[in-house]
Backbone bond lengths (Angstrom), bond angles and torsions (degrees), N, CA, C in turn:
res aa  C-N    CA-C-N  psi(-1)  N-CA   C-N-CA  omega(-1)  CA-C   N-CA-C  phi
1 M - - - 1.500 - - 1.564 106.27 -
2 F 1.329 120.91 116.80 1.400 124.84 173.62 1.500 113.07 -60.46
3 I 1.320 126.75 125.10 1.513 122.14 175.37 1.525 107.14 -132.70
4 Q 1.343 114.47 125.79 1.434 121.66 173.75 1.527 107.56 -73.43
5 P 1.401 117.30 157.69 1.384 121.84 -177.54 1.587 113.50 -50.85
6 W 1.453 110.43 -44.16 1.489 118.66 -175.02 1.590 109.86 -77.23
7 D 1.215 115.41 -5.18 1.627 115.96 179.98 1.470 109.39 -102.21
8 T 1.343 119.07 -1.94 1.504 116.18 -177.59 1.588 114.93 -67.12
9 S 1.163 114.12 160.12 1.554 120.88 174.99 1.582 103.97 -70.01
10 L 1.334 113.35 132.76 1.399 118.08 178.99 1.481 115.90 -67.06
11 D 1.311 120.99 -26.68 1.351 129.77 173.93 1.592 109.50 -167.71
12 E 1.361 112.54 175.04 1.482 111.38 179.38 1.542 114.72 -69.54
13 A 1.267 114.69 -27.55 1.509 121.04 178.48 1.575 107.99 -59.89
14 E 1.332 118.78 -36.27 1.426 120.83 -171.95 1.611 107.14 -61.17
15 W 1.366 114.32 -57.29 1.410 115.80 -175.77 1.648 114.34 -69.03
16 Q 1.214 108.76 -30.09 1.565 117.48 177.90 1.549 109.28 -61.57
17 S 1.381 111.43 -49.79 1.464 120.83 175.89 1.547 112.51 -55.66
18 W 1.359 112.16 -43.84 1.449 120.02 -178.71 1.516 109.51 -60.78
19 I 1.250 116.90 -48.77 1.521 125.58 -176.74 1.493 108.33 -63.86
20 A 1.409 119.85 -43.59 1.413 124.46 -172.51 1.610 107.59 -71.10
21 A 1.417 116.03 -22.51 1.409 122.84 -179.75 1.518 117.85 -69.37
22 G 1.378 116.52 17.16 1.436 121.19 -173.68 1.468 117.11 98.31
23 H 1.237 124.90 13.01 1.420 129.38 175.17 1.444 111.21 -96.37
24 D 1.460 112.79 82.34 1.472 121.05 -164.36 1.510 107.17 -133.46
25 F 1.401 115.93 33.07 1.427 122.46 176.05 1.561 108.53 -139.19
26 G 1.262 116.78 127.48 1.462 114.96 -177.11 1.499 107.97 -147.28
27 I 1.436 115.97 -168.62 1.458 125.10 177.30 1.457 106.40 -114.99
28 L 1.381 113.58 118.64 1.443 124.32 172.45 1.623 110.92 -81.91
29 S 1.282 116.10 108.86 1.445 116.76 -179.96 1.517 111.79 -101.38
30 V 1.284 119.01 128.69 1.444 129.68 -177.04 1.455 111.57 -117.26
31 N 1.405 117.28 133.36 1.558 116.96 177.54 1.495 107.48 -65.02
32 G 1.332 110.00 136.53 1.515 115.91 179.70 1.574 112.71 -69.66
33 L 1.305 114.71 161.69 1.454 119.12 167.20 1.463 113.38 -65.09
34 P 1.377 118.39 158.40 1.503 116.79 -177.73 1.503 112.66 -51.41
35 S 1.310 114.92 132.41 1.431 126.13 179.40 1.588 111.70 71.08
36 H 1.327 116.78 16.03 1.450 123.11 175.10 1.485 115.19 -122.69
37 P 1.305 114.96 145.74 1.591 115.09 -176.07 1.537 106.41 -71.95
38 P 1.316 111.93 165.32 1.546 116.41 177.48 1.488 106.57 -63.79
39 V 1.364 110.37 160.51 1.490 120.93 172.51 1.571 110.50 -103.82
40 A 1.304 116.76 129.83 1.406 124.89 175.63 1.533 117.48 -117.44
41 V 1.224 119.26 118.56 1.483 129.27 -167.14 1.470 107.22 -116.87
42 P 1.476 119.96 111.45 1.468 117.08 160.89 1.376 119.68 -66.18
43 T 1.236 123.92 131.32 1.518 122.35 -169.92 1.489 113.01 -156.39
44 H 1.310 125.90 140.66 1.381 129.85 159.63 1.492 110.16 -63.63
45 F 1.422 119.04 156.13 1.379 121.73 174.90 1.456 109.65 -150.29
46 T 1.278 120.90 164.18 1.363 125.28 171.92 1.495 113.03 -133.05
47 G 1.327 122.46 155.06 1.510 126.37 179.70 1.436 110.43 -93.53
48 D 1.313 115.92 145.28 1.426 123.16 175.52 1.585 109.25 -146.40
49 G 1.376 114.78 72.89 1.452 124.65 178.77 1.569 105.73 74.81
50 D 1.387 121.55 -117.82 1.457 118.92 -178.95 1.486 108.16 -97.60
51 H 1.411 117.14 30.43 1.548 118.98 176.76 1.357 106.80 -130.33
52 L 1.361 120.93 160.48 1.414 130.58 160.42 1.480 113.05 -113.58
53 L 1.259 119.14 143.42 1.459 124.29 -179.32 1.534 111.42 -113.31
54 V 1.376 108.75 134.76 1.482 117.62 -174.49 1.571 103.21 -142.18
55 H 1.387 117.74 145.41 1.387 123.71 163.10 1.522 112.50 -127.69
56 L 1.311 110.27 142.70 1.517 117.31 -176.41 1.574 107.73 -130.97
57 A 1.348 115.41 156.88 1.392 116.42 173.76 1.603 113.57 -63.90
58 R 1.251 115.11 146.61 1.419 115.25 179.97 1.536 122.72 -58.46
59 P 1.403 110.03 -27.93 1.537 114.65 177.37 1.510 113.04 -85.33
60 N 1.363 117.25 3.67 1.452 113.11 174.27 1.458 120.83 -66.98
61 P 1.378 112.55 130.58 1.540 114.17 -169.37 1.494 113.23 -67.88
62 A 1.317 121.03 0.01 1.468 121.64 178.24 1.478 111.90 -71.14
63 W 1.458 119.06 -21.45 1.471 117.13 -178.00 1.447 113.54 -66.14
64 K 1.243 120.37 -34.49 1.511 121.74 -175.01 1.517 107.67 -65.03
65 S 1.313 111.43 -45.27 1.477 120.59 175.72 1.535 112.78 -52.18
66 I 1.322 110.26 -55.20 1.508 119.44 -177.29 1.464 114.43 -59.22
67 D 1.440 114.20 -38.43 1.508 116.54 174.05 1.538 105.98 -64.65
68 H 1.274 123.24 -37.01 1.467 123.20 177.71 1.476 116.08 -69.15
69 D 1.332 119.09 -37.30 1.415 124.51 -173.90 1.593 106.89 -151.38
70 P 1.336 121.51 102.94 1.389 120.93 -177.95 1.608 117.95 -78.12
71 N 1.239 113.05 3.58 1.499 120.91 -177.32 1.586 107.54 -87.39
72 V 1.326 116.74 114.92 1.409 124.61 -170.13 1.571 111.20 -127.70
73 L 1.208 115.37 165.71 1.594 127.44 167.58 1.520 107.58 -112.57
74 L 1.271 110.99 146.15 1.621 119.59 163.31 1.485 104.44 -130.37
75 T 1.339 113.13 118.62 1.483 118.83 -175.94 1.499 106.41 -111.74
76 V 1.288 123.04 129.25 1.431 130.82 173.18 1.583 108.16 -114.78
77 F 1.268 119.30 134.69 1.451 121.24 175.49 1.541 110.76 -141.97
78 G 1.290 120.89 159.34 1.369 125.19 -178.49 1.502 114.54 179.78
79 D 1.284 120.64 -175.63 1.423 126.32 173.87 1.512 107.22 49.66
80 Y 1.329 112.63 52.38 1.523 119.18 -175.58 1.519 110.87 -110.72
81 A 1.347 122.24 151.75 1.386 124.14 172.11 1.534 105.79 -158.29
82 F 1.317 115.31 151.54 1.443 122.25 173.15 1.614 107.68 -87.18
83 I 1.357 107.26 134.53 1.588 115.91 -175.00 1.504 102.99 -112.13
84 P 1.356 118.32 111.14 1.417 122.78 176.69 1.518 115.24 -61.65
85 G 1.255 117.05 153.05 1.517 125.06 179.18 1.546 112.35 -47.75
86 P 1.227 116.53 -55.26 1.528 121.04 -168.76 1.544 108.31 -60.09
87 W 1.425 119.11 -28.71 1.452 116.53 175.03 1.529 115.02 -69.30
88 R 1.288 114.38 -14.54 1.518 118.81 -174.18 1.469 113.84 -111.93
89 A 1.414 118.98 3.70 1.394 125.03 179.31 1.461 110.99 -58.19
90 T 1.286 122.98 133.63 1.472 126.19 169.86 1.499 113.22 -59.45
91 A 1.326 115.65 142.72 1.476 113.32 179.91 1.458 110.51 -61.12
92 G 1.352 115.07 145.23 1.487 124.05 -179.20 1.474 112.87 81.98
93 T 1.303 119.73 -3.50 1.569 123.07 173.44 1.376 113.39 -99.02
94 P 1.267 123.97 159.59 1.565 128.26 174.01 1.575 103.43 -59.20
95 P 1.308 117.34 140.74 1.449 124.14 173.05 1.539 114.89 -53.33
96 T 1.438 115.35 -34.80 1.410 121.96 179.46 1.508 113.21 -70.89
97 D 1.314 120.86 -11.20 1.473 119.54 177.15 1.560 109.15 -87.75
98 G 1.351 120.38 -5.33 1.385 118.28 174.15 1.564 113.05 -66.74
99 V 1.414 114.08 146.30 1.361 119.23 -176.86 1.497 112.72 -104.44
100 P 1.337 114.82 120.66 1.578 113.42 -175.86 1.493 113.73 -66.83
101 T 1.317 120.46 162.61 1.336 128.30 174.81 1.469 114.92 -151.04
102 S 1.347 118.21 179.47 1.496 121.56 171.72 1.419 104.44 -119.03
103 Y 1.450 111.95 147.34 1.445 122.61 168.60 1.486 105.47 -110.26
104 Y 1.389 115.85 143.97 1.508 118.71 175.62 1.540 106.67 -173.19
105 T 1.281 114.76 161.01 1.436 126.09 168.78 1.522 105.92 -106.07
106 A 1.310 116.17 137.84 1.450 120.06 169.92 1.517 105.93 -145.87
107 V 1.397 110.99 140.24 1.442 122.31 172.72 1.498 106.65 -126.35
108 Q 1.461 108.83 131.62 1.443 116.51 179.31 1.519 113.74 -118.74
109 F 1.268 110.94 127.86 1.580 114.66 178.90 1.509 107.26 -107.63
110 T 1.424 112.28 127.10 1.431 117.03 167.88 1.488 106.63 -91.30
111 C 1.229 117.66 134.90 1.555 123.15 -175.70 1.528 113.75 -141.85
112 R 1.355 109.66 161.22 1.465 119.98 166.18 1.450 109.21 -110.81
113 A 1.272 113.90 119.28 1.438 119.65 -178.94 1.552 113.83 -78.41
114 H 1.382 113.61 134.76 1.466 123.23 169.91 1.596 109.90 -117.01
115 I 1.209 117.19 117.87 1.529 124.03 -175.90 1.511 104.72 -79.18
116 I 1.382 113.42 135.65 1.425 118.45 178.42 1.673 108.08 -116.82
117 D 1.174 117.59 120.49 1.382 126.78 -178.17 1.516 120.44 -115.54
118 D 1.413 108.53 -23.37 1.556 117.30 -177.62 1.531 104.29 -65.31
119 P 1.368 117.68 128.74 1.405 126.91 -178.44 1.517 115.05 -48.78
120 E 1.407 115.22 -54.74 1.419 116.12 177.68 1.507 117.51 -64.02
121 A 1.418 114.76 -30.05 1.433 117.49 178.77 1.552 110.92 -68.99
122 K 1.352 113.20 -35.94 1.395 119.00 -179.81 1.577 105.02 -67.93
123 A 1.269 119.81 -44.60 1.475 122.79 -179.12 1.662 110.66 -57.27
124 E 1.365 111.51 -37.48 1.481 109.94 -177.85 1.500 108.53 -78.96
125 L 1.338 119.62 -27.03 1.557 119.78 171.86 1.477 107.54 -62.05
126 L 1.311 120.00 -44.56 1.495 117.30 -178.31 1.550 112.44 -70.12
127 R 1.305 117.70 -29.87 1.469 123.22 177.27 1.521 109.64 -64.35
128 R 1.227 117.89 -39.29 1.577 128.92 178.87 1.537 105.49 -68.12
129 Q 1.331 119.15 -46.50 1.406 119.32 -175.30 1.540 109.19 -66.61
130 L 1.324 114.96 -44.49 1.508 121.58 -175.72 1.515 107.40 -64.42
131 A 1.351 118.70 -35.51 1.427 120.34 176.90 1.519 111.62 -63.25
132 H 1.309 111.29 -28.53 1.467 110.96 -177.51 1.618 110.97 -85.51
133 F 1.440 114.14 -41.63 1.422 119.47 -170.86 1.566 111.89 -86.09
134 Q 1.367 112.19 -26.81 1.491 119.88 179.36 1.573 109.78 -130.79
135 P 1.340 113.39 67.63 1.444 114.41 -175.46 1.473 116.05 -66.25
136 D 1.291 116.55 -15.70 1.573 118.83 177.60 1.535 111.74 -72.55
137 G 1.345 114.82 -10.80 1.467 116.80 179.30 1.440 114.76 79.18
138 D 1.285 119.14 18.48 1.457 119.86 -170.50 1.657 107.90 -89.82
139 H 1.357 112.74 59.28 1.424 116.20 177.30 1.638 103.75 -152.26
140 A 1.323 111.65 165.48 1.456 117.34 178.17 1.491 109.19 -69.29
141 H 1.386 117.55 162.27 1.403 123.61 -177.83 1.527 103.93 -76.04
142 V 1.329 118.34 146.88 1.403 126.14 179.79 1.534 109.53 -96.33
143 A 1.354 117.75 107.08 1.412 120.23 -178.29 1.476 109.27 -137.03
144 V 1.296 122.47 150.08 1.418 124.75 -178.11 1.416 111.77 -65.44
145 D 1.308 118.48 -35.51 1.565 125.57 -177.45 1.443 116.58 -103.11
146 Q 1.348 118.11 16.07 1.427 115.74 -173.46 1.593 107.50 -134.18
147 P 1.312 116.18 140.13 1.526 112.92 177.25 1.476 109.70 -78.53
148 P 1.445 117.24 162.25 1.430 122.16 6.58 1.536 118.80 -90.70
149 Y 1.458 110.00 -11.93 1.404 118.87 -170.19 1.581 113.01 -74.65
150 G 1.413 109.40 -36.25 1.480 113.28 -174.87 1.599 114.30 -55.90
151 R 1.231 115.32 -36.81 1.488 119.71 -178.99 1.534 110.68 -76.63
152 M 1.363 118.57 -15.71 1.385 122.94 -171.82 1.582 111.44 -99.16
153 L 1.323 118.05 -12.56 1.439 123.03 -169.61 1.557 105.00 -69.73
154 P 1.297 124.35 -40.67 1.493 119.17 177.79 1.521 115.02 -53.10
155 G 1.254 117.20 -24.38 1.471 125.83 -172.98 1.496 110.80 -78.98
156 I 1.367 116.46 -14.13 1.468 114.79 -178.33 1.435 113.69 -127.02
157 R 1.351 120.77 170.71 1.438 124.10 173.67 1.564 103.27 -134.84
158 G 1.362 111.76 150.03 1.388 116.57 175.48 1.479 118.14 -100.09
159 L 1.335 114.41 159.52 1.632 114.90 174.21 1.551 105.78 -133.52
160 R 1.283 108.63 125.97 1.485 116.96 163.98 1.488 106.41 -99.38
161 L 1.412 112.85 116.02 1.495 119.80 178.87 1.471 114.48 -99.07
162 E 1.323 114.72 109.26 1.445 118.96 -177.36 1.537 109.06 -85.06
163 V 1.395 107.00 114.16 1.481 113.40 -173.19 1.508 108.26 -74.63
164 T 1.325 115.57 124.03 1.433 125.56 169.87 1.497 123.16 -96.28
165 D 1.313 108.77 -25.63 1.539 118.69 179.06 1.515 114.46 -164.05
166 V 1.297 115.40 146.38 1.434 117.92 -175.61 1.453 106.66 -131.24
167 V 1.417 125.06 132.50 1.456 126.20 170.92 1.630 104.22 -124.52
168 A 1.301 106.99 145.16 1.590 107.34 179.87 1.585 103.65 -137.30
169 K 1.291 112.60 146.59 1.444 122.48 -179.29 1.582 115.05 -130.76
170 F 1.151 119.75 122.04 1.450 124.36 174.81 1.489 113.98 -118.76
171 K 1.349 107.02 95.66 1.444 120.16 -166.81 1.654 113.15 -92.25
172 Y 1.336 115.85 83.23 1.452 118.40 -174.38 1.531 110.26 -132.66
173 D 1.352 123.07 39.09 1.418 125.73 175.46 1.529 114.25 56.54
174 D 1.267 113.73 37.34 1.507 118.46 -175.25 1.543 112.05 -63.43
175 H 1.302 118.75 -14.58 1.539 119.93 178.45 1.555 108.28 -91.98
176 K 1.197 120.55 -5.22 1.361 122.61 170.39 1.560 117.11 -69.87
177 P 1.374 121.35 154.67 1.469 115.78 172.61 1.574 117.50 -51.93
178 V 1.299 113.00 157.12 1.465 115.92 178.75 1.635 112.92 -61.08
179 E 1.285 114.18 -38.75 1.604 116.75 174.54 1.483 111.19 -63.53
180 H 1.234 118.12 -36.93 1.463 116.43 -179.99 1.584 114.15 -65.60
181 R 1.309 110.73 -40.73 1.559 114.77 -174.83 1.505 106.50 -73.41
182 T 1.393 114.39 -38.12 1.415 111.00 -179.46 1.638 114.06 -70.17
183 A 1.335 120.57 -29.85 1.213 123.92 173.05 1.575 114.90 -63.43
184 V 1.364 114.37 -43.49 1.422 119.52 -177.98 1.593 106.40 -69.12
185 A 1.287 117.32 -38.56 1.518 117.42 -178.60 1.652 103.42 -65.79
186 D 1.228 127.72 -42.94 1.305 131.00 -179.42 1.587 109.29 -57.80
187 R 1.339 114.42 -44.03 1.434 121.34 178.22 1.521 115.12 -64.44
188 L 1.388 111.07 -40.16 1.394 118.03 176.99 1.624 112.30 -59.39
189 T 1.336 111.92 -47.77 1.296 122.44 -179.86 1.565 115.44 -59.25
190 A 1.317 114.40 -40.85 1.473 124.01 176.24 1.446 110.86 -68.85
191 R 1.314 120.77 -36.98 1.474 127.36 -176.27 1.556 104.26 -68.07
192 G 1.338 119.18 -58.97 1.414 125.24 171.73 1.488 113.79 69.74
193 Q 1.397 115.94 34.10 1.420 116.06 -179.60 1.531 109.31 -104.91
194 G 1.269 123.37 146.25 1.441 126.89 170.52 1.492 105.38 61.11
195 L 1.494 112.08 -124.01 1.324 121.16 -174.88 1.590 110.48 -99.63
196 D 1.297 115.08 26.41 1.492 119.13 -173.43 1.597 108.75 -59.75
197 V 1.350 115.96 -48.50 1.469 117.26 -172.64 1.587 113.20 -65.21
198 P 1.362 113.85 -47.80 1.563 112.48 177.48 1.548 112.08 -65.73
199 T 1.458 119.83 -30.01 1.451 121.42 170.35 1.545 113.85 -57.46
200 A 1.484 112.38 -46.71 1.377 116.97 179.40 1.544 114.03 -59.87
201 L 1.383 112.79 -40.83 1.480 116.88 177.42 1.508 111.56 -62.44
202 Q 1.333 116.14 -44.13 1.547 111.20 172.40 1.544 114.15 -59.87
203 Q 1.283 115.76 -43.19 1.513 109.80 -177.97 1.561 109.45 -63.04
204 R 1.334 120.50 -39.86 1.503 118.80 176.80 1.439 115.83 -67.27
205 R 1.347 117.35 -32.74 1.375 119.22 175.09 1.576 113.40 -60.25
206 R 1.357 108.15 -45.43 1.538 115.85 -174.80 1.535 104.92 -70.47
207 L 1.392 117.97 -36.99 1.451 118.78 -176.78 1.500 110.24 -63.97
208 D 1.374 114.31 -36.93 1.489 118.54 179.11 1.517 111.29 -61.98
209 R 1.251 116.61 -38.37 1.522 122.69 -175.62 1.484 110.60 -81.09
210 I 1.337 118.47 -42.57 1.537 123.51 -177.74 1.523 114.89 -79.86
211 G 1.355 112.51 -49.53 1.473 116.79 -166.51 1.454 110.86 67.45
212 P 1.353 115.76 -147.97 1.412 116.60 175.99 1.544 115.37 -64.65
213 W 1.300 117.31 132.81 1.403 123.65 -174.43 1.549 109.60 -65.29
214 K 1.321 114.43 127.50 1.570 119.85 173.17 1.471 109.31 -120.58
215 P 1.331 116.36 114.68 1.469 116.70 176.59 1.471 116.87 -55.10
C-alpha cells in the first residue's frame, strides 16, 4: 500500500484505536496458486494479542492457496468519502480546476496463516469470536459435543493469523492548509451521505493533532 508521508499513522496507538472502535471486518487476500489469480475473502476477524482470528467455510477456495503459501494480507478500510474537485480547488483558481480525491483509513496486516482443524481448538476460536461480537452472551455455548455448534464445527476451519507487519494510512489531505481541511470537513458534515460524517470526524481529529503540516 502506497503511503505519502502526510498520510502515515501518527503512532501505533492511532491505528490500534481505530481498529478497536469497531473496525473488525476486512478482506483476507491469499496468494493464488500458480497461473491463478489471488483469492480475496471478505470476513469478520477478532484480535488475540499478536494474532488475528478468522474462520471460513471448509469449501472456501482460499484453503488450497493457503496450503500452498501461508503468507497473507488482511486489509481493513473505512471512514471513506469521495471529495469532489471544486472542494479542493486552490484559492483564486476556477472551482472546476480542482482535482477530486478519495479520503479513507486503511490498515493492512501482513500475516502468516496457521490453519486450525482440531475440533476443540475451533470451538475455542468461536468462543473468542462470540465474546467479541456478542459480549452480552446471548448465544448457545460452543462445545464440540453439544448443539447447535458441535454439529457445525466439521464444516469450518479456523485461521490464526500471526501478524508480522502492520501499515496504516489515514488519507485526509493533511498536507493541505488548516483552512482547507476545516472547510472540507464542514462540507462533508453538511453533505451527510454514506460515511461523510465519520470521515469528517477523522479529518478533524487528525487536524487537531497535526495542525499545519510540516514536512
